[in-house]
N, C-alpha and C positions, 0 to 999 in steps of 0.2 A: 331884856329890853323888848318893848312892844311898839309897833308902828301904830300911832293913834289914828282914829278915824278923823276925817275932816270934811267940811261941807263942800269942798271943791271937787272931791273925788268920789263921794258916796253916790251910789245909785240905788233906787228903791229895791228893797228885798234882798240885797246881796252883802250887806255890811254888818248886820247884827248877828253875833255868834250865839244867839239865844233862840230857843223855841218860845213862841208867844202864845198865851192863852187868849180866849175870846172875851174874858171878863175885863171890864174897865172900871177903875175907880179914880176919883180925883187925887192927884199926887200930893196934895197938901193935907189930906185927911189921915187920921191914925189908922184907918182901915187899910191904906196902902202899905204902911209899914207892917201891919199885922199880917197881911197877905204874903209879904216877902218872908216874914219869919215863919209862917205856917208852912211854907214851901221847903223849909229845912235849911235856910241860909244862916250863915254866921253873921247876921246883921241884926241891929237892934233899933227900935223906933227912935231912941234918943240920939242916935248918931247918923241915921240916914238923912241926908239933906238933898233936896232936889232944886235945881235952878235952871232957867233957860240959858242956852248959850248966847253969848253977846252978838255973835256974827249974824248978819241977815241971811235969809234963805235966798238961794239962787234958783233959777228955773230948773236946774238939774236936780234940785233937792225939794222941789215942790211936793208937799204931802208928807214932809218929815218934821219931827220935832227933836231937838237935841236936848238931852238931860244930863246934868252932872250929878253924881252922888258919891257920898263917902260910904265905904263898906264897913265902917266900924273900926278900922285899924289906921285911919289917918290917910289913906290913899284915895285920891280923887280919881274917879272913873267917868268916862263919857260914853253915852250910848245914843245912837240915832234910832228913833223908834218910828216906824211908819204909822201914819194916822189915816184912817179910811177917808176917801175923797169927800164923802158927805159930811165929814167933820172938819174939812180944811179951814173953815172960818172960825173954828173953835179949837185950834191947835193947843192953846195954852190951858185947856180945861181938862183934858183926859189923857191918860196914858195906859197902854195895855199892861196888865200885870205879868211879870215874867214867870214862866211856869216852874214847877218843881224841878224838872230836869235841868232847866237853864240855871236856876239858882245853885243846884248841886254842882253844875259845871263851874260857875263863877266863884263858888265859895268852898273850895277844898278845905277840909277841917283844919289843916295846919298852916296853910301858906297863902290864902287869898290876898292877904294884905301886901305881900312883897313879891309874889310869884312873877309878876310881869316886869319887875324892875331889875331882874338879875339875869346873869348868864349862867347856863348849866354846863357842866363838863360834857354830859352826854344827853342826847335827846333820842328817845325810842319812839318811832312812829307806828302806832297800831298796838293795841293791848289784847291781841288774840292769843291763840295757843302758844305762838312763838314769842310775841312781844312781852307777855307776862314773865316768861322764863328769862329772856335777855335782860329786861330791866331789873329783875330781882338779883340776878347774878352780878351785874355791874354794881348795883347798890351795896353788895357785900363788901366792896372796897370803900371804906368809910371816908376815904379821901376824895371820892367822886360825888357829884351832885347830879341826880338823874331825874329827868322829866319824861314821863310816859304819857303820850297823847293818844286818845281814842276818839274816833268819829262818832261812836254810838254811846249808849247809856252805860252807866256803871252798875255793878251788881254787888254793892257793898253788903256784906252779911249782917251789918248792924242796921240796915235800912228797915224802917217800920213797915214798909210795904214792899216786899221783895218782888223782883221782876217775875212776870207770869211764866210759870213752867220750868224755869231754869234749875229748880231744886229737886224736882221729882225725876228719879232715874228711870222710872218705868215707861216714860214716853219720850219721844223725840220732839221737842217743841219747835217744829218747823211746820210749814203749811202742809195740811193733810195728814200729818203723822201724829197728831195729838188733838184731843178734843179742845184743848186750851192752847192758843197760839197768839202771841203778841207781834203784829207785823212791824212794830217799831224796832224789833231786834234783827231785822232782815233787810239787806240791801235790795233783794228781789231783782235780779239781773236777767235780762234776756240774752240768750246765747243762740247762735245760728245752728240749725240742723241741716242735714242734707235735703235737697229738693226744695229749698226755700222756706222751710218751716222754722219756727222758733220754739224755744222752751224757756220758761222762767225757772231760774235756779236760786235756791236760798244761799246767801252768803252772810255769815254772822256779822251783826252790827252791834256789838256789846262787849264789855270787858270779859275776857275769857275766850272770845272768838268762837270758833266752831266747837271747842270743848264745852261751851256753855249751852249749845243747842243741838249738837249732833247726836249720833248714836252712842258716843262714849267708848267706842271700840279701841282697845290698846293692843293691836297686833304689831309684832316686830317685822322689820325688813328682813330679807333673806341673804344667804351667802351669794346667790346669783346677783342680787342687787348691788352688793359691794363690789363684786367683780366688774360690773359695768362701770361703776363710778371710778374705779382705779384706772380702767382703760381710757377714761377721759382726762386723766392727769391728776386724779385725787388719791394719791397713795396714802394719805393720812386717814382715809375713810375706809380702811380695810375692815373686814367683818369682825375680827377680834377686838379692834378698838371700839367699834360701834357697839358690839355686844357688851363690853364693860360699862358703857354709859347707860344702856338699858338696865343693867343690873344695879347700878348705883342709884337709879331713880325709882325703881319699883318696890312697892310694899305688897308682895304677892306670895301667898302661902305656897304656891307651887314653884316659884322661881327665885325666892329670896326676899327677905323683909328688911333690906338695908336702906331703902329709899323712902322719900316722903309721900309718894303718890300711890294710893290704894288701887289694886287691881283684883277683881274677884270674878268668879264664874258661877252661873246659875246651877243649882243642884236639880236633880230630876224631880224632886218634890216641889221645888219652887217653879219649875217650868210649866207654862200653860199647855192646854190640850193640843193646840196647833203646833207648838214648838216640839212637844214630845212626839207627835205624829211625824213631824219632819225628820227627826232622828231615826225613827223606826223605818221610815220610807227610804232614807239614805242608805241604811244598812241593807235593806231589801234590794236596793239598786246596786249593791256591791261595794259600798264604801265601809272602811273599818271605823269603829268608834275610837275616839282619842280624847283624853281629858285635857291635854295641854296643847293647844294649837300654836303656842309660842315656842315649843320645843324645836330645836334646830332640825330642819328637814321634815317637820311633821306634815303629813297628808292624811286627811280623813274627815270625819264628822264629829262635832263636839260643841261644847258651850263656848260662846265668845268671851274672851277676856275683856271686861269693861271697867270703867273708872267710877266706882261708887262705894258708898258705905251704907248698907241697908238700902233704904229707898232714896237716899240722898245722892244726887249726882255730884261728883267731885271734878271740877274744872281746873284748868291751869291757873285761873284766878284764885281759886280756893287754896291751892297748894303753894303757889309762888307769890301772889300779891297780898292776900289777906294777912300773912304774918309780918309784912313790912309796911303796912299802911301808915303806921305812926313813926316810922323812921324819919329823922330830921333831914336826911340826905336823899329823900325820895318824895316825888310829887306825881300824882296821877291827875290828869285833866280830861274828863270825858266830854262828849259833845264838841269835839275839836277836830274837824276834818282838815287834813293837810292838803294843800294845793301842790307845793313843790319845795325842793331844797334850793337854797341860794348859796352862792359861792363867793369867796374872796380869792381871786385868781382861780386856781384849780382846786382849792381846798373848800370843802363843805363847811359853812360857818353857821348854818341855822336852817329853819323851816318857816315857810309862810303858810298860814291857814287860809282856807277858802273865805273866811270872814275878813281877812286883811291883817290880822295880827301876825307878828313875827316873833319867834323865839330863837335865841342865839346859843350856839354850842361851842365851847372852847376847844374840845377835843374831837368828838365824833358824833355823827348822825347815823342811826341804825334804822333802816326801813324794815318794818315787819307788818306790812299791810295786807299780806296775802298774795296769792299767785295772780290775781286779777288787778288789784289796786296798787301793789308794789311796782309793777312795770309801768303803770299809768303815771304814778308819781315821778318815777325816774324820767320817763319820756317828757313830761311837762317841765322837768328840770333841765332839759337839754342833753339827756343821756339816753341814747337809743339809736335806731337806724336813721342815718342822715336823711334819706329820702322821705321818711315819714315826718321827721321833725321839720324839714323844709316845707313840706306840704301844708303844715299848719302854722308856718311862719315863726318857727322857734329856732333860735341859734343852737348850734351843735357844740357841746362841750366835750363829749366823748362818744364817738361813733361805735356803738356796740349793738349786738342783736337782742336788745331788750324786747320782751314780748313774744319772741319766737320760742319754739320748743314747748309750748303749752301742752301739758298732758293731763289726762283724767282717766278714770276707770269707767268705760262705757257700761251701762246697766241695761239689761233687757228684762223687764218684769214679766213673769208668768203668773197670772193671778186667777183667782176664783172667788166665788161668794162663800163665806163661811156658813156651815150648816147651823141650824138653831141649837143654841146651848153650848157651842164650842168655844165661844169667846166671851169672857166676863170682864166687867169693869175691874180694874186692878191688875189684870194680866200685863206682863211685860210685852212690849211690841217686838223687841229684838233680843233673842237669847241664843239661838243655835245657828250654826253655819257649817259649811264644808269648804275645804281647800285642797287642791290637787294640781298636779302638773299636766299640761296639755300634751297631746301626742306630738306636737311640734317642738316642745321645749321641755324635755325630761329634766326634772330637778328644779325647775323654775318656780313651781307652786304658783302658777299664773292664772288659774281659774278659781272662781269662788261662787258659792251659792249661799245667800243669806235669807233665812226665813223671817218674814214679818207677819205678825198676827193682826195688825191694825193699820189700815190706810183708808182715809176718807177723802174722796176726790169729788169736788163739785162738777157739774156738767161743763164740758169744754167751753160752751158759750159764756159761762160765768167768768172765766179767766182768760179765754182766748189762746190757750197754749197747752202743751203736753205736760204731763206730770210724771212723778216717779212710777205711777201705775200704767204708764203708756197711754193708751186711749181709753182705758177703763174709767168708769165713774162710780160714785157711791162707795159703800163700805166693802173693801176687798181685802184678801189676805193672799199669801203665796210666797214666791221665791224671786229674789233679785239675782239675776245671772250676770256676774261681773267678769269682764275681761281685764285682768290685772297687770298684764305686761303688753299693752298695745304698742304697735310701732308707728301708728299715725300720730302726728302732732299738729297743734294748732297755733293760734296767734291771738295776742291781745294788742290792740292799737287804739290810741286816743283818737277821737274824732275832731277835737278842737283843743284850744288852750284852756277851755273852761273846766274848772275842777268839779263842777256840779253835773257835768255831762258824763254819763257812764261811757267807758271805752267799748269799742266793738270787740266781742268775744266770739271767736270761731274755732271750736275744738277740732273740727275735721274728723269726727268719729268714723271708725271702721272704713278707712279709705284704702287699706292695703289688703291683699289676699290673705296675709297672715292673720289679720284681725278678724276678717269675715269668717275664716275657718275656725278660729278660736270661739267666736260667738256662736256658730252653729253647734260646736261641741258642747258648750256649757248649756245651751238651751235644750238640746236633746237629752242631756242627763237630767235636767230639771223636769222635763216632761215625764221621764221615767219615774222620778220621785213623786210627782204630782198625781200620777195614775196608779200608784201602789195602793193596796187595800187600806193601809194605815192612813194615808192622806185622804183617800176617798171617803173615809168615815167622818172626817171633820170639814172637808171642803167639797163643793160641787165640782162639776167638770171645768177644766181650764177655759177661761173666756177667750174666744177667737182663735185659739191654737188647737189644731186637730192633728190626728195621726197622719193624715194624708199630707199635710203641710210639713210636718216634722221629717217625713221620709224623702222629701224632694228638696235638693239643695237650692234650686232657684226660687222655689216657692217660700222656703224658709228664709232665704236672704231678704226677700220682699217683706215678709212678716216682721222680721227683726227690725228693718228700717222703719216700719210703720209704728213700732212700739218703743223704739230706742229712747233711752233716757240717760241720766247721769247719776253717779254716786256722790257728786259734789267734792271730788278728791283732786282738785286742781293743783298743779305743781309744775316746776321746771321752767317758768317763764323768765327767770333771771338766773340762768343756769350756772352752777359751779362747775367750772372746767378750765383747762388751759385756754388761754385767749385764742390760740390758733385752732382750737377744737370747738369754737363757738361759745366760749365762756363769757359771762358777764362779770362774775366775781371769782376770786381765787379761793383757795381751800379754807381761808379764815373769813370769808364773806366780804372781803374788800373789793369795791368796784374798780375795775380797770380804768386807768386813764385819769383818775382824780385821787385826792387824798381826803381823809377824814370822813369817808362815806362807806357804809357796809349795808348788805342785805342779809337777813338771818331768819327767813321763814320758809314756807313750803316752796316758794318760787325758786329757791336755789338748789333744790334737790335735783341732782344731775339727770337721772332717769326715773320714771315713775316706779315706786316700789311695789312689790307684789303683795301689798297689804293696805288696809285703810291707812290714810296718810297722817292722821292726827298725831299718833305716837312717834312716828319717824320725824315729823316736823319738830316736835319737842326735843328730840335728840340733836337735830341740827342746831336749834336755838341754844340748847344747853352747852354744846361744845364751843360755839362761837361766843356766847355770853361769858363763859368762864375764861376764854382766851382774852377777851377785852378786860375783864376784871383783873387778870394777872399780868396784863401787858406782854403777852407772848402769843405765838402762833398756835392755831389749833394743833393738838397733839402734844403740846408741852404744858398745857394748863392742868392744874389740879381740879378735881371734880367735887361737886356737892357744896354744901354749906348751910342749907336751910334745914331746920329741924322738922321732924315729922309732925303733921297736924295733930 
């Protein structure tokens, strides 16, 4: 069921769930129908019919034209299309042509005709690394009917024009990390840094989520991570149980080939010059070489396990969504940003889009919008800290610490200019890394150095904020120094009831003595590696970091704050824990205080794992998705179900 638009409630620019192109053609001409067809819609010129709505325009709707059209399956649709003010006297003459992305959104290949007139058993909000897994697992129960909503674009493998950058595993298609980057795939969110500064962070806005645009690293969580989760009341998330799920999903020559998702490591012959020099430098700085950084307790330097086949990136969408796109009990709808969940009493009964459309769920709504947008959706739905909700005039359905406990891996880049001839087009940007335990936390494997061969950063004046390279600009390479078990936590909080206004994100990086000490330790080791003969042959001297600064705690703390960046590994903002331990959801992802609502993405991870978060996010989604499919709690569900690609 869908809430139709109407002329009494529409306001300009907020009601049409389509992106509009600038081209205009007369709606009664064949060219209009041809343009719709050329955009990839399941529409044909003989069945498209346009007519003006009978109701008159009110003052609130001045500048709008209402059009009704058939989409070729007998279903009448209405759209209100803004007309430029200088065309207001000719409203009946022109209409903007709906863009390719909008038509793909409106015309899913199997269900555009009846999608809006039905109730689904399950609605999954967000088709990121988690949402793809959850939707696929639920759909394996053919008695369910699953709708997967995604705010961003689709990356259908059958598309004639694939999205820019998402297929090539050699680059990270985010700002600065690839020669080719499509800003339409990125939410581009500002987060607060210490001392009043801000930083723009990429957050994926595409089917596949971060796995479609990130580094593709598939590192496992650790024994110490599971021990922390158990202490918070999550006894079903012990290391042995989590380990078995990793094994069931991985197609990895070193770890077992039982699963559907490929994981590979770069060979030394495949590694670029800078990456090989980094390994040599790490060994010279006292670290052992290790081939499998996913081995339990592994500490040392070696190749990163990444999700790819050859040069092709393999995302969660490739593994979990592509095989089920034609299933009759599964629908994916991109370009559909969710505003909030609505309830019947205390039971979640559906979702409302920012466009005004509503979709109904007879059984459950599962939020998988990521650690920034999942808490925002819950807060707008009346689930969150009562003081915050009351401040924006929202009623409180369940008073929970939604948005607190936000965690990330702080990154301090140590960068330099590459020497001539050391970087070539076609080199992988990310291949080698090191992991080890800090002096404060033996066995936690809480520090990480990641070598990157390519990062291009425009001048700060061009984008007004700090980047992954700290304050450096131009083409740089070097080491990202990551604090992977920080004790500082932050906050996500909506600013208003408006779904199109981004929430305030305050990570509170390095606010504890523990975190500052860990940051000094990893930066000092990175400086040792950067100044080894191996690295000096491929890179110039580190930018802005000197031996004098490295040797002085206070000076180094100041330098770290000046360069501080993010790994974009946000998690924990809808924490899985006992309710009296600050939990938002239980061990199966159910939101406390309501029924029919779960969260199943990185936001539920109880404490930040000592590893890149994408693969751990998939594990949480896998266990919760399987439990929904089987109608049991996490820990009792069978695993797997999808065949290997």
